[in-house]
ZAMILO-94195 format. One line per 8 residues: number of its first residue (from 1); their letters; for each residue x, y, z of C-alpha. Coordinates in nm, 4 decimals. Layout:
<recs>
NUM) a) X Y Z ~ ... $
</recs>
This chain:
<recs>
1) mmenavtf) 4.7105 5.8513 7.6166 ~ 5.0013 5.7192 7.8062 ~ 5.1223 5.9576 8.0952 ~ 5.4386 6.1657 7.9778 ~ 5.4095 5.9924 7.6146 ~ 5.6187 6.1052 7.3584 ~ 5.3517 6.2313 7.1116 ~ 5.3642 6.3156 6.7340 $
9) addralii) 5.3175 6.7090 6.8447 ~ 5.6341 6.6924 6.9708 ~ 5.8070 6.5876 6.6582 ~ 6.0555 6.3804 6.8196 ~ 6.1874 6.0190 6.7265 ~ 6.0276 5.7405 6.9365 ~ 6.3580 5.5399 6.9749 ~ 6.3552 5.1852 7.0825 $
17) eraavhly) 6.5288 5.1451 7.4015 ~ 6.4744 4.7848 7.4869 ~ 6.3407 4.4725 7.3559 ~ 6.1897 4.1327 7.4816 ~ 6.0086 3.8595 7.3745 ~ 5.7924 3.6163 7.6139 ~ 5.6266 3.3058 7.5354 ~ 5.3350 3.1221 7.6637 $
25) rlppsvpw) 5.1453 2.8029 7.5975 ~ 4.8020 2.8245 7.7080 ~ 4.5758 2.5395 7.7219 ~ 4.2149 2.6244 7.5495 ~ 3.9191 2.6862 7.7746 ~ 3.7055 2.4718 7.5595 ~ 3.7872 2.1180 7.3406 ~ 3.8812 2.2417 6.9956 $
33) edathrvp) 3.8883 1.9766 6.7381 ~ 3.8341 1.9771 6.3370 ~ 3.8470 1.7970 6.0532 ~ 4.2319 1.7351 6.0592 ~ 4.3516 1.8069 6.3918 ~ 4.2908 1.8336 6.8090 ~ 4.4297 2.1429 6.9353 ~ 4.5304 2.1002 7.3152 $
41) amevivle) 4.7552 2.4063 7.3464 ~ 4.8173 2.7733 7.2066 ~ 5.0997 2.9558 7.2152 ~ 5.1264 3.3196 7.2294 ~ 5.4112 3.4915 7.1394 ~ 5.4918 3.8461 7.3022 ~ 5.6832 4.1013 7.2150 ~ 5.7400 4.4026 7.4426 $
49) ltvggrpa) 5.9196 4.7360 7.3018 ~ 6.0334 5.0119 7.5556 ~ 6.0038 5.3563 7.4118 ~ 6.0485 5.6532 7.6400 ~ 6.0607 5.4226 7.9442 ~ 5.6999 5.3196 7.8882 ~ 5.6176 4.9349 7.7180 ~ 5.4320 4.8893 7.4464 $
57) ygfsytvg) 5.3136 4.5124 7.3550 ~ 5.2643 4.3170 7.0003 ~ 5.1804 3.9590 6.9784 ~ 5.1661 3.6731 6.7516 ~ 5.0426 3.2949 6.7807 ~ 5.0819 2.9533 6.6962 ~ 4.8421 2.6560 6.7424 ~ 5.0835 2.4670 6.9635 $
65) vggtavra) 5.3880 2.4281 6.7115 ~ 5.7076 2.6392 6.6184 ~ 5.6506 2.8802 6.9338 ~ 5.9935 2.8187 7.0243 ~ 6.1526 2.8515 6.6813 ~ 5.9776 3.1882 6.6391 ~ 6.1241 3.3193 7.0075 ~ 6.4681 3.1957 6.8881 $
73) llqdycls) 6.4239 3.4188 6.5654 ~ 6.3321 3.7143 6.7607 ~ 6.5994 3.6777 7.0214 ~ 6.8760 3.5578 6.8270 ~ 6.8561 3.8067 6.5414 ~ 6.5470 4.0255 6.5334 ~ 6.5579 4.2158 6.8502 ~ 6.8988 4.3499 6.8009 $
81) qllgrdar) 6.7909 4.4699 6.4880 ~ 6.4930 4.7074 6.6345 ~ 6.7208 4.8809 6.9194 ~ 6.7734 5.2476 6.8306 ~ 6.5417 5.2660 6.5788 ~ 6.2403 5.5233 6.5280 ~ 5.9289 5.3129 6.5945 ~ 5.7167 5.5726 6.4137 $
89) yvvgtwds) 5.8695 5.4257 6.0833 ~ 5.6657 5.1207 6.1101 ~ 5.6298 5.0286 5.7283 ~ 6.0260 5.1196 5.6904 ~ 6.1109 4.8879 5.9714 ~ 5.8919 4.5777 5.8463 ~ 6.0537 4.6412 5.4895 ~ 6.4114 4.6410 5.6267 $
97) lyhhlhrt) 6.3365 4.2865 5.8195 ~ 6.1455 4.1522 5.5675 ~ 6.4190 4.1682 5.3109 ~ 6.7205 4.0612 5.6000 ~ 6.5030 3.7286 5.6554 ~ 6.3795 3.6613 5.3069 ~ 6.6523 3.3948 5.2739 ~ 6.4804 3.1894 5.5555 $
105) gmgaittl) 6.1720 3.1551 5.3438 ~ 5.8637 3.3720 5.3985 ~ 5.6279 3.1917 5.5811 ~ 5.5302 3.0701 5.9399 ~ 5.8293 3.1054 6.1610 ~ 5.9659 3.4274 5.9635 ~ 5.5865 3.6143 5.9688 ~ 5.4775 3.5200 6.2731 $
113) alaaidva) 5.7842 3.6725 6.4260 ~ 5.7689 3.9921 6.1637 ~ 5.4126 4.0206 6.3116 ~ 5.4959 4.0350 6.6646 ~ 5.7308 4.3001 6.6067 ~ 5.4654 4.4797 6.3299 ~ 5.1899 4.4981 6.5959 ~ 5.4348 4.6166 6.8734 $
121) lwevrala) 5.5731 4.9291 6.6118 ~ 5.1858 5.0161 6.5391 ~ 5.0980 5.0157 6.9026 ~ 5.3937 5.2657 6.9791 ~ 5.2188 5.4936 6.7286 ~ 4.9138 5.4573 6.8741 ~ 4.9633 5.5102 7.2171 ~ 5.1875 5.8071 7.0995 $
129) sgrplhle) 4.9230 5.9862 6.9151 ~ 4.6185 5.8872 7.1581 ~ 4.4291 5.7111 6.8859 ~ 4.2855 5.3767 6.9087 ~ 4.4227 5.1517 6.6782 ~ 4.1595 5.1077 6.4022 ~ 4.1909 5.5061 6.3622 ~ 4.5554 5.4790 6.3360 $
137) lggsarsv) 4.4951 5.2223 6.0634 ~ 4.2519 5.4560 5.8635 ~ 3.9337 5.4522 6.0525 ~ 3.6709 5.3051 5.8267 ~ 3.3663 5.2151 6.0902 ~ 3.3093 5.2228 6.4489 ~ 3.1892 4.8615 6.4624 ~ 3.1364 4.4978 6.2292 $
145) paytsgid) 2.9098 4.2179 6.2711 ~ 3.0597 3.9058 6.4548 ~ 3.0199 3.5374 6.3947 ~ 3.0217 3.2974 6.6527 ~ 3.2598 3.0419 6.5911 ~ 3.3769 2.7162 6.7394 ~ 3.6312 2.4155 6.6954 ~ 3.3429 2.1746 6.7104 $
153) lhltpeel) 3.3521 1.8945 6.5018 ~ 3.3101 1.6804 6.8427 ~ 2.9674 1.7845 6.8819 ~ 2.6643 1.5684 6.8096 ~ 2.3925 1.7601 6.5780 ~ 2.1795 1.7923 6.8975 ~ 2.4456 1.9497 7.0960 ~ 2.5227 2.1865 6.8089 $
161) falqqqkr) 2.1564 2.2891 6.7716 ~ 2.1311 2.3599 7.1617 ~ 2.4591 2.5784 7.1145 ~ 2.3261 2.7793 6.7970 ~ 2.0101 2.8447 6.9447 ~ 2.2098 3.0034 7.2357 ~ 2.4267 3.2376 7.0194 ~ 2.1330 3.3046 6.8559 $
169) aegyewfk) 1.9541 3.4107 7.1402 ~ 2.2527 3.6614 7.2408 ~ 2.2009 3.8497 6.8968 ~ 2.4189 3.6861 6.6497 ~ 2.2986 3.6633 6.2907 ~ 2.6503 3.4979 6.1763 ~ 2.7570 3.1709 6.2629 ~ 3.0167 2.9258 6.1691 $
177) ikvglprl) 3.0620 2.5339 6.2247 ~ 3.3129 2.2628 6.1243 ~ 3.2434 2.0168 5.8279 ~ 3.4738 1.7177 5.7410 ~ 3.3068 1.4418 5.9324 ~ 3.4107 1.0956 5.7297 ~ 3.0774 1.0143 5.6617 ~ 2.9080 1.2776 5.4248 $
185) addvarvg) 2.5490 1.1987 5.5754 ~ 2.6974 1.3067 5.9493 ~ 2.8143 1.6346 5.7922 ~ 2.4616 1.6906 5.6317 ~ 2.2821 1.6222 5.9583 ~ 2.5205 1.8817 6.1400 ~ 2.4836 2.1584 5.8688 ~ 2.0819 2.1032 5.9026 $
193) aareaigp) 2.0706 2.0965 6.2781 ~ 2.2949 2.4511 6.2807 ~ 2.0342 2.6061 6.0098 ~ 1.7304 2.4654 6.1747 ~ 1.8642 2.6448 6.4965 ~ 1.9506 2.9824 6.3774 ~ 1.6647 2.9733 6.0811 ~ 1.6187 3.0859 5.7177 $
201) dahlvlda) 1.7841 3.4477 5.7598 ~ 2.0788 3.4241 5.9725 ~ 2.4146 3.3735 5.7908 ~ 2.5686 3.0303 5.7867 ~ 2.9143 2.9540 5.7472 ~ 3.0967 2.6074 5.6960 ~ 3.4771 2.5361 5.7738 ~ 3.6390 2.2178 5.6027 $
209) nqgwdlge) 4.0181 2.2913 5.7554 ~ 4.1725 2.1559 5.4090 ~ 4.0115 1.8114 5.4802 ~ 3.9011 1.7319 5.1376 ~ 4.0230 1.6649 4.7651 ~ 3.8992 1.8381 4.4904 ~ 3.6391 1.5369 4.4073 ~ 3.5330 1.5125 4.7638 $
217) airrcraf) 3.5018 1.8554 4.7971 ~ 3.2584 1.8931 4.5150 ~ 3.0454 1.6303 4.6205 ~ 3.0152 1.7868 4.9604 ~ 2.9300 2.1161 4.8540 ~ 2.6732 2.0133 4.6632 ~ 2.5007 1.8229 4.9298 ~ 2.5353 2.1441 5.1227 $
225) etfdarwi) 2.3983 2.3908 4.8631 ~ 2.0457 2.3346 5.0055 ~ 2.1543 2.5077 5.3243 ~ 2.2496 2.8470 5.1944 ~ 2.5699 2.8614 5.3436 ~ 2.7625 3.1864 5.3106 ~ 3.0925 3.0486 5.2515 ~ 3.2927 2.7137 5.2544 $
233) eeplapen) 3.6121 2.7951 5.4485 ~ 3.9630 2.6165 5.3315 ~ 3.7752 2.3224 5.1536 ~ 4.1247 2.2443 4.9854 ~ 4.4791 2.2495 5.0579 ~ 4.6044 2.5972 5.0435 ~ 4.8627 2.5413 4.7783 ~ 4.5727 2.3669 4.5197 $
241) iaghatlr) 4.4823 2.7252 4.3257 ~ 4.3531 2.5445 4.0624 ~ 4.1855 2.3137 4.2571 ~ 3.9789 2.6134 4.4239 ~ 3.9049 2.7882 4.1080 ~ 3.7557 2.4655 3.9696 ~ 3.5543 2.4133 4.3055 ~ 3.4373 2.7494 4.2557 $
249) gktgipia) 3.2828 2.6937 3.9128 ~ 3.1252 2.4040 4.0313 ~ 2.9347 2.5407 4.3169 ~ 2.7310 2.8326 4.4200 ~ 2.8760 2.8219 4.7439 ~ 3.1363 3.0869 4.7967 ~ 3.4729 3.0094 4.8651 ~ 3.6669 3.1561 5.1398 $
257) vgeslytv) 4.0446 3.1345 5.1868 ~ 4.3605 3.2844 5.3455 ~ 4.4292 3.1470 5.7067 ~ 4.7086 2.9647 5.5325 ~ 4.8512 3.2091 5.3244 ~ 5.1573 3.3524 5.4574 ~ 5.2118 3.6630 5.1773 ~ 5.0970 3.9255 4.9877 $
265) qavrdyll) 5.1613 3.7456 4.6773 ~ 4.9700 3.4116 4.7816 ~ 4.6816 3.5908 4.8084 ~ 4.7544 3.7924 4.4827 ~ 4.7826 3.4422 4.3062 ~ 4.4266 3.3747 4.4453 ~ 4.2792 3.6736 4.3165 ~ 4.4402 3.6202 3.9733 $
273) adavdivq) 4.3124 3.2837 3.9308 ~ 3.9767 3.3804 4.0247 ~ 3.9579 3.1304 4.3490 ~ 3.8569 3.3067 4.6147 ~ 3.5470 3.4779 4.7235 ~ 3.6181 3.5865 5.0826 ~ 3.9838 3.6863 5.1551 ~ 4.0547 3.5702 5.4953 $
281) adiarvgg) 4.4346 3.6482 5.5773 ~ 4.5609 3.5926 5.9290 ~ 4.7298 3.9157 6.0766 ~ 4.9631 3.7325 6.2688 ~ 5.0687 3.4854 5.9843 ~ 5.0877 3.7383 5.7123 ~ 5.3433 3.9037 5.9034 ~ 5.1714 4.1791 6.0979 $
289) ltpwlkia) 4.9073 4.4828 6.0223 ~ 5.1504 4.6393 5.7602 ~ 5.0843 4.3395 5.4801 ~ 4.7558 4.2607 5.5853 ~ 4.6244 4.6102 5.5101 ~ 4.8202 4.5612 5.1382 ~ 4.6077 4.2350 5.1285 ~ 4.2666 4.4304 5.2344 $
297) nlaaawnr) 4.3674 4.6919 4.9588 ~ 4.4226 4.4167 4.6995 ~ 4.1250 4.2389 4.7790 ~ 3.9213 4.5580 4.7388 ~ 4.0776 4.5820 4.3734 ~ 3.9456 4.2848 4.3127 ~ 3.5692 4.3494 4.4776 ~ 3.6368 4.0951 4.7279 $
305) pvaphfla) 3.5556 4.1521 5.1030 ~ 3.7782 4.0391 5.3908 ~ 3.7154 3.8415 5.6934 ~ 4.0203 3.7745 5.8924 ~ 4.1256 3.4501 6.0601 ~ 4.1169 3.4410 6.4230 ~ 4.3043 3.6823 6.6923 ~ 3.9910 3.8963 6.7333 $
313) elsihalc) 4.1877 4.1432 6.9664 ~ 4.3464 4.2828 6.6480 ~ 4.1406 4.1563 6.3689 ~ 3.8423 4.4105 6.5230 ~ 4.0779 4.7336 6.4480 ~ 4.1850 4.5822 6.0974 ~ 3.8330 4.5176 6.0047 ~ 3.7318 4.9069 6.1195 $
321) gvdnglvl) 4.0173 5.0345 5.9487 ~ 3.9460 4.9366 5.5794 ~ 3.6060 4.9705 5.4162 ~ 3.6203 4.6277 5.2621 ~ 3.5767 4.4531 5.6349 ~ 3.2774 4.1996 5.6054 ~ 3.2950 4.0189 5.9317 ~ 3.4559 3.9382 6.2611 $
329) envrggsl) 3.5750 3.5920 6.3694 ~ 3.4896 3.5346 6.7702 ~ 3.6511 3.1887 6.8428 ~ 3.4332 3.0049 7.1591 ~ 3.7264 2.9996 7.3940 ~ 3.9874 3.1598 7.1662 ~ 4.0375 3.5139 7.3005 ~ 4.3364 3.6055 7.4922 $
337) qdlglahd) 4.1172 3.6495 7.8053 ~ 3.9858 3.3276 7.7422 ~ 4.3368 3.1769 7.7363 ~ 4.3980 3.3932 8.0442 ~ 4.6453 3.6281 7.9164 ~ 4.4590 3.9264 7.9028 ~ 4.2444 4.1243 8.1462 ~ 3.9583 4.1856 7.9293 $
345) pihveggv) 3.7309 4.0486 7.7167 ~ 3.6857 4.1789 7.3006 ~ 3.3874 4.4312 7.2746 ~ 3.1343 4.1835 7.1141 ~ 2.7509 4.2350 7.2005 ~ 2.4143 4.1188 7.0331 ~ 2.6551 4.0026 6.7533 ~ 2.8265 4.3252 6.6659 $
353) gkpgpaag) 3.2086 4.4281 6.7461 ~ 3.3393 4.7201 6.8429 ~ 3.6919 4.8828 6.8976 ~ 3.7295 4.9577 7.2646 ~ 3.8140 5.3565 7.3173 ~ 4.1526 5.3078 7.4417 ~ 4.4580 5.4443 7.2831 ~ 4.6162 5.1468 7.0983 $
361) hgvrlala) 4.4957 4.7787 7.0565 ~ 4.3710 4.8159 7.4053 ~ 4.4666 4.4565 7.5223 ~ 4.5976 4.4365 7.8883 ~ 4.8091 4.1524 7.8941 ~ 4.7952 3.9635 8.2035 ~ 5.1504 3.8438 8.2031 ~ 5.2005 3.8164 8.5585 $
369) esrahavp) 4.9200 3.6079 8.6132 ~ 5.0071 3.3779 8.3146 ~ 5.3596 3.3082 8.4628 ~ 5.2574 2.9690 8.5248 ~ 5.2619 2.9040 8.1555 ~ 5.5411 3.0709 8.0446 ~ 5.8001 2.8848 7.8088 ~ 6.1281 2.8863 7.9851 $
377) asgyffdd) 6.4170 2.9840 7.7656 ~ 6.5328 2.6279 7.7335 ~ 6.1741 2.4920 7.7234 ~ 6.0984 2.2303 7.4962 ~ 5.7191 2.0620 7.4921 ~ 5.5500 1.8206 7.3099 ~ 5.1854 1.7841 7.2936 ~ 4.9600 1.5305 7.1020 $
385) irshke) 4.8669 1.7734 6.8406 ~ 4.7518 1.4701 6.6349 ~ 4.6216 1.4582 6.2874 ~ 4.3236 1.2753 6.2036 ~ 4.5389 1.1230 5.9030 ~ 4.7690 0.9485 6.1236 $
</recs>
């Protein structure tokens, strides 16, 4: 617990005294390339709230596009709405801001801004109570399986084989690789190499990053079925709910979607259409932990597991806070420590993720050390985040 922190036992409000936002552009520590894009930098939006004279941090992210817009929405409007509020009322604050921002459109910039606020508010609550975040969220499990995930379409079958063997030796039982090369035979060679490396009993996950139309997705999935894939992720554009439902009826590979859905209602529509098997809602992209918990409970009503996309520092707490958490994504080069913005690694050992014992989310941000990557207030950057369709 924070020294001299206000606690719930005090029955006093946790008044937000100050709010500030910081933006960082951070190059990944390993090459990132998938079926549709190459990613030269991540943007991390950090929201700092001061309560009782103490800081609490929330964060959100982009894959290199839109960070300055998210920061502007926070600075120009949202932060003034937070000052003087009681941080204990997380859901009420989220609902209030959601309705105020609704006319800007729910998705991307709006929800990414809401996420930074929401995570910071949950952090204030957890720090004040002295509990790790997963217990504050509900406390369902002490650990969860993790899968090693790579943005690795540039690797040859031989390179992929060696990497997956190494990860198998580290204790992982879940593995995700990218698919979506121009030639089906090349995709099949990579998938076959990964399956050979990890053996017949491990879980193999495939991610297409929206690279196909429906006909091509059916063709590719049929070719992959012999490799016993645990799921195929984002085979089609996320707007194509009907296409996902059709594909689900044409392949035995479970369908995973969610990282490109931005609202509870969007996930609901997939469930109603019977178009998804594994729900992968991203905590930042849906607007924070508050809506993510609603999505997890909604998925549970359909007997669907959740496997949140990216942001492992928060996803580990979310997964251990609900009863339908499936597996944690551990992206190689994608942790806040890998990006240079946090002091400590996430707690994954032997293919198992565990929330740390510290109160809150436990992320010790390295803001001073990352000063060289801070985006100035007037900063504008263009990186060649090139689409392979250009």
